[in-house]
C-alpha positions as a Python dict, from the first residue, in 0.01 Angstrom:
ca = {
    (1, 'M'): (0, 0, 0),
    (2, 'Q'): (110, -323, 213),
    (3, 'I'): (-84, -552, 348),
    (4, 'E'): (180, -569, 707),
    (5, 'A'): (-87, -879, 849),
    (6, 'L'): (-322, -1125, 798),
    (7, 'R'): (-569, -1324, 1037),
    (8, 'I'): (-777, -1638, 906),
    (9, 'H'): (-1052, -1810, 1138),
    (10, 'N'): (-1254, -2114, 1035),
    (11, 'F'): (-1185, -2071, 705),
    (12, 'R'): (-1116, -2426, 515),
    (13, 'V'): (-779, -2526, 567),
    (14, 'F'): (-737, -2245, 763),
    (15, 'Q'): (-849, -2270, 1118),
    (16, 'D'): (-654, -1985, 1320),
    (17, 'V'): (-398, -1847, 1127),
    (18, 'T'): (-232, -1515, 1185),
    (19, 'V'): (34, -1460, 910),
    (20, 'E'): (252, -1139, 1059),
    (21, 'N'): (537, -914, 942),
    (22, 'I'): (424, -903, 565),
    (23, 'P'): (710, -773, 352),
    (24, 'Q'): (663, -646, 10),
    (25, 'M'): (735, -1002, -173),
    (26, 'A'): (640, -1270, 68),
    (27, 'V'): (667, -1724, -62),
    (28, 'F'): (465, -1922, 49),
    (29, 'M'): (530, -2280, -3),
    (30, 'G'): (465, -2606, 156),
    (31, 'Q'): (348, -2977, 18),
    (32, 'N'): (106, -3070, -206),
    (33, 'G'): (-266, -3030, -32),
    (34, 'A'): (-126, -2802, 249),
    (35, 'G'): (-328, -2492, 154),
    (36, 'K'): (-159, -2307, -135),
    (37, 'T'): (-407, -2234, -356),
    (38, 'T'): (-629, -2227, -96),
    (39, 'F'): (-459, -1936, 74),
    (40, 'F'): (-455, -1755, -215),
    (41, 'D'): (-844, -1798, -199),
    (42, 'V'): (-896, -1584, 63),
    (43, 'F'): (-811, -1242, -167),
    (44, 'G'): (-1033, -1366, -416),
    (45, 'F'): (-1307, -1481, -169),
    (46, 'L'): (-1321, -1153, -31),
    (47, 'H'): (-1258, -941, -356),
    (48, 'D'): (-1617, -1138, -515),
    (49, 'C'): (-1739, -1015, -123),
    (50, 'L'): (-1680, -652, -272),
    (51, 'S'): (-1740, -676, -608),
    (52, 'N'): (-2060, -871, -562),
    (53, 'N'): (-2224, -994, -198),
    (54, 'V'): (-2118, -1231, 45),
    (55, 'R'): (-2392, -1478, -108),
    (56, 'S'): (-2292, -1515, -402),
    (57, 'A'): (-1920, -1579, -308),
    (58, 'L'): (-2006, -1810, -88),
    (59, 'A'): (-2224, -2005, -373),
    (60, 'K'): (-1956, -2026, -543),
    (61, 'R'): (-1771, -2177, -318),
    (62, 'G'): (-2043, -2448, -283),
    (63, 'G'): (-2229, -2242, 0),
    (64, 'F'): (-2131, -2152, 408),
    (65, 'G'): (-2066, -2534, 450),
    (66, 'E'): (-1838, -2652, 222),
    (67, 'V'): (-1666, -2316, 329),
    (68, 'I'): (-1612, -2319, 712),
    (69, 'S'): (-1350, -2500, 795),
    (70, 'R'): (-1424, -2889, 883),
    (71, 'D'): (-1601, -3013, 1184),
    (72, 'Q'): (-1587, -2638, 1319),
    (73, 'T'): (-1956, -2442, 1401),
    (74, 'G'): (-1946, -2038, 1397),
    (75, 'D'): (-1845, -1810, 1188),
    (76, 'L'): (-1606, -1700, 933),
    (77, 'Q'): (-1349, -1408, 1014),
    (78, 'F'): (-1086, -1235, 883),
    (79, 'E'): (-833, -946, 993),
    (80, 'V'): (-664, -753, 739),
    (81, 'K'): (-402, -486, 817),
    (82, 'F'): (-234, -247, 551),
    (83, 'R'): (-105, 19, 512),
    (84, 'P'): (-237, 292, 267),
    (85, 'S'): (134, 450, 272),
    (86, 'P'): (433, 443, 423),
    (87, 'E'): (345, 826, 550),
    (88, 'E'): (22, 728, 674),
    (89, 'P'): (-79, 437, 993),
    (90, 'V'): (-175, 117, 959),
    (91, 'I'): (-533, 8, 930),
    (92, 'T'): (-679, -275, 1030),
    (93, 'Y'): (-1008, -427, 876),
    (94, 'E'): (-1220, -700, 1054),
    (95, 'L'): (-1512, -887, 898),
    (96, 'T'): (-1671, -1127, 1026),
    (97, 'I'): (-1972, -1386, 839),
    (98, 'G'): (-2200, -1579, 940),
    (99, 'L'): (-2561, -1781, 923),
    (100, 'N'): (-2859, -1550, 1043),
    (101, 'E'): (-3221, -1730, 1245),
    (102, 'R'): (-3347, -1787, 882),
    (103, 'H'): (-2986, -1989, 749),
    (104, 'A'): (-2908, -1706, 495),
    (105, 'P'): (-2518, -1520, 497),
    (106, 'V'): (-2483, -1189, 673),
    (107, 'V'): (-2196, -1018, 771),
    (108, 'K'): (-2150, -985, 1151),
    (109, 'K'): (-1923, -776, 1210),
    (110, 'E'): (-1722, -517, 945),
    (111, 'V'): (-1478, -282, 1157),
    (112, 'M'): (-1222, -67, 1056),
    (113, 'R'): (-955, 53, 1289),
    (114, 'F'): (-628, 230, 1358),
    (115, 'R'): (-417, 399, 1653),
    (116, 'R'): (-307, 732, 1584),
    (117, 'G'): (36, 674, 1754),
    (118, 'Q'): (236, 405, 1995),
    (119, 'Y'): (-58, 462, 2286),
    (120, 'G'): (-434, 503, 2297),
    (121, 'A'): (-716, 273, 2248),
    (122, 'P'): (-779, 206, 1830),
    (123, 'W'): (-1052, 451, 1657),
    (124, 'K'): (-1325, 288, 1448),
    (125, 'I'): (-1362, 457, 1120),
    (126, 'L'): (-1587, 193, 1047),
    (127, 'D'): (-1813, -14, 1262),
    (128, 'F'): (-2121, -186, 1108),
    (129, 'A'): (-2323, -505, 1179),
    (130, 'N'): (-2618, -652, 984),
    (131, 'G'): (-2610, -395, 686),
    (132, 'E'): (-2679, -119, 938),
    (133, 'G'): (-2358, 165, 1149),
    (134, 'V'): (-2148, 400, 1159),
    (135, 'A'): (-1872, 565, 950),
    (136, 'A'): (-1656, 874, 1032),
    (137, 'E'): (-1591, 1129, 742),
    (138, 'G'): (-1243, 1293, 701),
    (139, 'T'): (-873, 1245, 630),
    (140, 'L'): (-692, 1022, 855),
    (141, 'Q'): (-454, 1300, 918),
    (142, 'S'): (-741, 1524, 1027),
    (143, 'Y'): (-848, 1258, 1346),
    (144, 'E'): (-628, 1426, 1643),
    (145, 'D'): (-879, 1247, 1895),
    (146, 'V'): (-1196, 1070, 1841),
    (147, 'Q'): (-1396, 1382, 1879),
    (148, 'I'): (-1296, 1565, 1553),
    (149, 'A'): (-1435, 1322, 1343),
    (150, 'A'): (-1825, 1364, 1219),
    (151, 'R'): (-2006, 959, 1293),
    (152, 'A'): (-2244, 921, 1048),
    (153, 'P'): (-2489, 626, 1055),
    (154, 'Q'): (-2466, 424, 736),
    (155, 'R'): (-2739, 138, 589),
    (156, 'V'): (-2625, -75, 326),
    (157, 'S'): (-2937, -251, 59),
    (158, 'A'): (-2876, -581, 220),
    (159, 'P'): (-2668, -691, 475),
    (160, 'D'): (-2452, -987, 299),
    (161, 'I'): (-2307, -676, 135),
    (162, 'L'): (-2002, -530, 247),
    (163, 'A'): (-2050, -147, 415),
    (164, 'V'): (-1649, -78, 207),
    (165, 'K'): (-1875, -165, -126),
    (166, 'G'): (-2070, 128, -64),
    (167, 'L'): (-1900, 387, 99),
    (168, 'G'): (-1549, 361, -75),
    (169, 'Q'): (-1699, 548, -348),
    (170, 'F'): (-1701, 853, -131),
    (171, 'E'): (-1409, 1112, -116),
    (172, 'N'): (-1548, 1233, 260),
    (173, 'F'): (-1445, 811, 343),
    (174, 'P'): (-1054, 855, 228),
    (175, 'A'): (-966, 563, 418),
    (176, 'I'): (-1278, 328, 339),
    (177, 'S'): (-1173, 401, -8),
    (178, 'A'): (-806, 307, 19),
    (179, 'L'): (-907, -20, 205),
    (180, 'R'): (-1261, -62, -143),
    (181, 'K'): (-927, -1, -343),
    (182, 'L'): (-696, -277, -250),
    (183, 'I'): (-912, -493, -212),
    (184, 'E'): (-1046, -396, -599),
    (185, 'D'): (-738, -429, -716),
    (186, 'W'): (-604, -784, -620),
    (187, 'Y'): (-489, -1019, -883),
    (188, 'V'): (-452, -1395, -879),
    (189, 'S'): (-338, -1560, -1097),
    (190, 'D'): (-546, -1823, -1321),
    (191, 'F'): (-308, -1834, -1644),
    (192, 'H'): (-459, -2090, -1909),
    (193, 'I'): (-145, -2100, -2155),
    (194, 'E'): (-397, -2229, -2416),
    (195, 'S'): (-589, -1910, -2392),
    (196, 'A'): (-327, -1688, -2408),
    (197, 'R'): (-223, -1882, -2656),
    (198, 'G'): (-520, -1822, -2888),
    (199, 'R'): (-605, -1526, -3133),
    (200, 'Q'): (-810, -1225, -2980),
    (201, 'E'): (-1034, -995, -3111),
    (202, 'A'): (-858, -664, -3171),
    (203, 'G'): (-988, -449, -2944),
    (204, 'Y'): (-811, -276, -2600),
    (205, 'S'): (-661, -431, -2320),
    (206, 'E'): (-388, -240, -2073),
    (207, 'S'): (-367, -473, -1797),
    (208, 'L'): (-344, -895, -1845),
    (209, 'S'): (-656, -1065, -1777),
    (210, 'T'): (-625, -1362, -1465),
    (211, 'T'): (-674, -1613, -1734),
    (212, 'G'): (-462, -1452, -1979),
    (213, 'D'): (-697, -1449, -2251),
    (214, 'N'): (-540, -1091, -2381),
    (215, 'L'): (-252, -1114, -2359),
    (216, 'A'): (-171, -988, -2711),
    (217, 'Q'): (-398, -739, -2667),
    (218, 'V'): (-153, -627, -2425),
    (219, 'A'): (117, -622, -2588),
    (220, 'K'): (16, -421, -2878),
    (221, 'F'): (-128, -183, -2598),
    (222, 'L'): (237, -183, -2478),
    (223, 'Y'): (449, -173, -2809),
    (224, 'D'): (165, 136, -2940),
    (225, 'N'): (193, 328, -2584),
    (226, 'H'): (479, 256, -2436),
    (227, 'R'): (779, 200, -2602),
    (228, 'E'): (1001, 167, -2348),
    (229, 'R'): (849, -135, -2200),
    (230, 'F'): (802, -321, -2505),
    (231, 'N'): (1190, -307, -2568),
    (232, 'A'): (1252, -400, -2245),
    (233, 'I'): (1061, -747, -2290),
    (234, 'L'): (1193, -801, -2573),
    (235, 'Q'): (1560, -770, -2449),
    (236, 'A'): (1483, -1018, -2157),
    (237, 'M'): (1320, -1218, -2420),
    (238, 'R'): (1606, -1264, -2626),
    (239, 'E'): (1866, -1319, -2351),
    (240, 'R'): (1638, -1625, -2134),
    (241, 'V'): (1433, -1784, -2443),
    (242, 'P'): (1706, -1935, -2721),
    (243, 'G'): (1581, -1806, -3085),
    (244, 'V'): (1366, -1596, -3020),
    (245, 'A'): (1476, -1208, -3188),
    (246, 'S'): (1087, -1068, -3156),
    (247, 'V'): (740, -1071, -3099),
    (248, 'E'): (520, -880, -3236),
    (249, 'A'): (76, -836, -3166),
    (250, 'K'): (9, -806, -3561),
    (251, 'V'): (-398, -706, -3628),
    (252, 'T'): (-558, -1000, -3882),
    (253, 'E'): (-721, -858, -4193),
    (254, 'D'): (-1031, -1010, -4018),
    (255, 'G'): (-989, -787, -3657),
    (256, 'Y'): (-762, -1078, -3450),
    (257, 'V'): (-486, -928, -3273),
    (258, 'I'): (-222, -1269, -3269),
    (259, 'L'): (73, -1317, -3169),
    (260, 'R'): (401, -1340, -3378),
    (261, 'F'): (735, -1479, -3254),
    (262, 'Q'): (1052, -1479, -3485),
    (263, 'D'): (1304, -1689, -3467),
    (264, 'G'): (1668, -1558, -3539),
    (265, 'R'): (1703, -1873, -3732),
    (266, 'F'): (1426, -1883, -3995),
    (267, 'K'): (1232, -1553, -4239),
    (268, 'N'): (910, -1596, -4152),
    (269, 'P'): (764, -1547, -3808),
    (270, 'F'): (572, -1850, -3589),
    (271, 'S'): (269, -1774, -3431),
    (272, 'S'): (206, -1873, -3091),
    (273, 'K'): (6, -2131, -3129),
    (274, 'F'): (386, -2328, -3298),
    (275, 'V'): (598, -2204, -2971),
    (276, 'S'): (673, -2336, -2630),
    (277, 'D'): (424, -2313, -2309),
    (278, 'G'): (726, -2182, -2162),
    (279, 'T'): (785, -1894, -2399),
    (280, 'I'): (422, -1852, -2404),
    (281, 'K'): (441, -1832, -1970),
    (282, 'M'): (786, -1664, -2012),
    (283, 'F'): (649, -1353, -2247),
    (284, 'T'): (313, -1351, -2009),
    (285, 'Y'): (495, -1287, -1694),
    (286, 'L'): (701, -1030, -1855),
    (287, 'V'): (391, -833, -1988),
    (288, 'L'): (249, -889, -1671),
    (289, 'L'): (517, -760, -1427),
    (290, 'S'): (558, -494, -1720),
    (291, 'D'): (194, -332, -1632),
    (292, 'P'): (260, 86, -1606),
    (293, 'S'): (-36, 65, -1345),
    (294, 'P'): (111, -204, -1090),
    (295, 'H'): (-160, -386, -921),
    (296, 'A'): (-169, -380, -535),
    (297, 'L'): (-118, -681, -414),
    (298, 'L'): (19, -959, -730),
    (299, 'C'): (-28, -1332, -614),
    (300, 'V'): (120, -1589, -875),
    (301, 'E'): (76, -1978, -813),
    (302, 'E'): (343, -2188, -902),
    (303, 'P'): (549, -1988, -1196),
    (304, 'E'): (814, -2292, -1219),
    (305, 'N'): (547, -2490, -1455),
    (306, 'Q'): (643, -2473, -1794),
    (307, 'L'): (948, -2254, -1715),
    (308, 'Y'): (1375, -2387, -1718),
    (309, 'P'): (1466, -2441, -1337),
    (310, 'E'): (1804, -2141, -1477),
    (311, 'L'): (1503, -1937, -1581),
    (312, 'L'): (1364, -1896, -1256),
    (313, 'A'): (1666, -1702, -1057),
    (314, 'Q'): (1560, -1396, -1270),
    (315, 'L'): (1186, -1460, -1294),
    (316, 'A'): (1223, -1440, -866),
    (317, 'E'): (1436, -1098, -949),
    (318, 'E'): (1149, -995, -1171),
    (319, 'F'): (897, -1047, -894),
    (320, 'R'): (1158, -893, -666),
    (321, 'H'): (1185, -558, -915),
    (322, 'Y'): (798, -535, -901),
    (323, 'A'): (727, -536, -510),
    (324, 'N'): (986, -280, -493),
    (325, 'V'): (836, -49, -713),
    (326, 'G'): (540, -81, -733),
    (327, 'G'): (266, -322, -592),
    (328, 'Q'): (325, -601, -347),
    (329, 'V'): (355, -913, -467),
    (330, 'F'): (313, -1308, -294),
    (331, 'I'): (432, -1613, -465),
    (332, 'S'): (310, -1981, -400),
    (333, 'T'): (590, -2310, -530),
    (334, 'H'): (736, -2592, -447),
    (335, 'S'): (1019, -2512, -675),
    (336, 'P'): (1358, -2601, -491),
    (337, 'D'): (1522, -2407, -760),
    (338, 'F'): (1265, -2037, -712),
    (339, 'L'): (1306, -2117, -339),
    (340, 'N'): (1730, -2131, -400),
    (341, 'A'): (1665, -1752, -536),
    (342, 'I'): (1473, -1637, -270),
    (343, 'R'): (1583, -1442, 76),
    (344, 'L'): (1507, -1576, 402),
    (345, 'E'): (1304, -1329, 515),
    (346, 'E'): (1071, -1373, 205),
    (347, 'L'): (970, -1759, 310),
    (348, 'Y'): (698, -1833, 507),
    (349, 'C'): (574, -2233, 546),
    (350, 'L'): (274, -2388, 515),
    (351, 'V'): (290, -2708, 758),
    (352, 'K'): (-40, -2919, 822),
    (353, 'E'): (-115, -3117, 1122),
    (354, 'D'): (-425, -3295, 1225),
    (355, 'G'): (-618, -3194, 903),
    (356, 'Y'): (-562, -2727, 958),
    (357, 'T'): (-272, -2548, 787),
    (358, 'K'): (8, -2353, 1029),
    (359, 'I'): (157, -2086, 813),
    (360, 'I'): (507, -2029, 944),
    (361, 'R'): (793, -1796, 828),
    (362, 'A'): (1101, -1975, 820),
    (363, 'S'): (1300, -1742, 940),
    (364, 'D'): (1122, -1869, 1289),
    (365, 'S'): (1331, -2147, 1363),
    (366, 'P'): (1699, -2118, 1518),
    (367, 'L'): (1790, -2386, 1259),
    (368, 'I'): (1710, -2250, 972),
    (369, 'V'): (1857, -1908, 1025),
    (370, 'S'): (2129, -2072, 1108),
    (371, 'L'): (2146, -2316, 853),
    (372, 'Y'): (2081, -2005, 606),
    (373, 'Q'): (2388, -1817, 723),
    (374, 'E'): (2615, -2018, 685),
    (375, 'G'): (2538, -2072, 347),
    (376, 'D'): (2275, -2348, 270),
    (377, 'L'): (2026, -2277, -16),
    (378, 'L'): (1614, -2236, 117),
    (379, 'G'): (1572, -2510, -238),
    (380, 'A'): (1852, -2733, -95),
    (381, 'L'): (1713, -2759, 334),
    (382, 'W'): (1347, -2806, 142),
    (383, 'S'): (1484, -3110, -96),
    (384, 'Q'): (1629, -3256, 227),
    (385, 'G'): (1292, -3217, 447),
    (386, 'I'): (1430, -2973, 668),
    (387, 'L'): (1233, -2669, 579),
    (388, 'L'): (934, -2803, 660),
    (389, 'E'): (1049, -3054, 969),
    (390, 'E'): (1176, -2751, 1140),
    (391, 'A'): (920, -2460, 1098),
    (392, 'S'): (663, -2678, 1229),
    (393, 'K'): (862, -2691, 1525),
    (394, 'A'): (944, -2352, 1523),
    (395, 'G'): (504, -2317, 1495),
    (396, 'G'): (425, -2593, 1764),
    (397, 'K'): (639, -2356, 1992),
}
C-alpha cells in the first residue's frame, strides 16, 4: 500500500499544498517553524477523525478556529491518492470538514473514487455528505463500468463521523476497508527516551508504541518469537555502538520487564537507565524497523537527535530497506549528515513564504539536479543555503 499524492487545504500553515509522485521513502526538510511537525499531524488528525470523530480530533488541537489556516475562511480539505497494491488502480479519497449552521464541525463531503484505465470519468465508490450517502459493493476487479456494482444507501450515526469508519469494517466494501486500514496503520512517532528507558510491567506487546514506552516488552516479544530478527538487532548494535556486546529484556521478580545492556569490558550488565540517550534511541529504531508486521505508513521526526552523525547513513539505509520490503516511510529532518545519505528523488523541501508553507520536490529545481549529478551532497547544499533557495524558486514557477 502506497500514498502517491496528497493535497492539503486550510490546515494550519498549509493553506493550499499538493505533494505528488511520493516515493516509498520520502524525506521532508526545512527550517524550524516551516511546518514539518504540522505535516505529520495531518496523518495524526485523520487518524483521530477515524478513531473517534471529527469533533474530538479538532478539540484535541484547540478547535476548528485553531486548525484552519490563519486569516482564511471556508473548510478544511484533504485529498489522498493511494494504491492498495501494485496490481490495483489508484484510489482518490476526498474529505471536506466544516461548520454547520450551529457552528458544530461536520463532514461536509467524503468521496472515494477510482479510474479504470487511462480514460473515462472517475467512478465513485463512496459519496457521502452530512452523514448520508451511498457506497458501492464488490471488488475493484469486478467493476467493468458504473452500472455493475450495487450502490447501497448508507447512513452513519452522526454527521461528524467518517463513513469509512463504519463501512470499512465490512468485507463487501474492500476499497473502503483498504483506506481504513491505511489510516489505522499510520504510525507517527512521538518517541520519549525516558519512557523507553524505564521499567515496564511484564506483558505482551508485538509492536512498538508511538512513545516507545513498551520497548522492553516488544524486545522480549522479538526475542521469544522472532529470534533471527532479535539477533540481527544485536549484531547492528555491536557494529554501531562501541562497547555494546548484548541486550536482554529481563523479567524481574516483582513482575516488571527491564532492558539490560552488556558492555564487553565488564562482567555485569547495566540497566537501561544508565546507558546513553543515543544507545537507547538506536536500539528503539532497530526494534521499530524489525516489526514482523510493518506499518502501512511510518512517520519519524528528526531521527538524528541524540545520534552520532556517522550513524545516520546506516540509519537512512535501514529506513529505505523497511520502505522497500514493508511500509512507506516519511522522515522529517534538518540534519546535513542525514541528507547526505538520501537520494535526490526522495527529498521534499518545506519553504515558508508570507505565513504559509509550500512543499517542493528538490528534483523540480534544475540547478539542484545539476549540482547533485555533478557530485554535490544534499547536506552540503542545505548547509550552504542553496537547497531551500533554489527549491523556493522552483516552487514559485
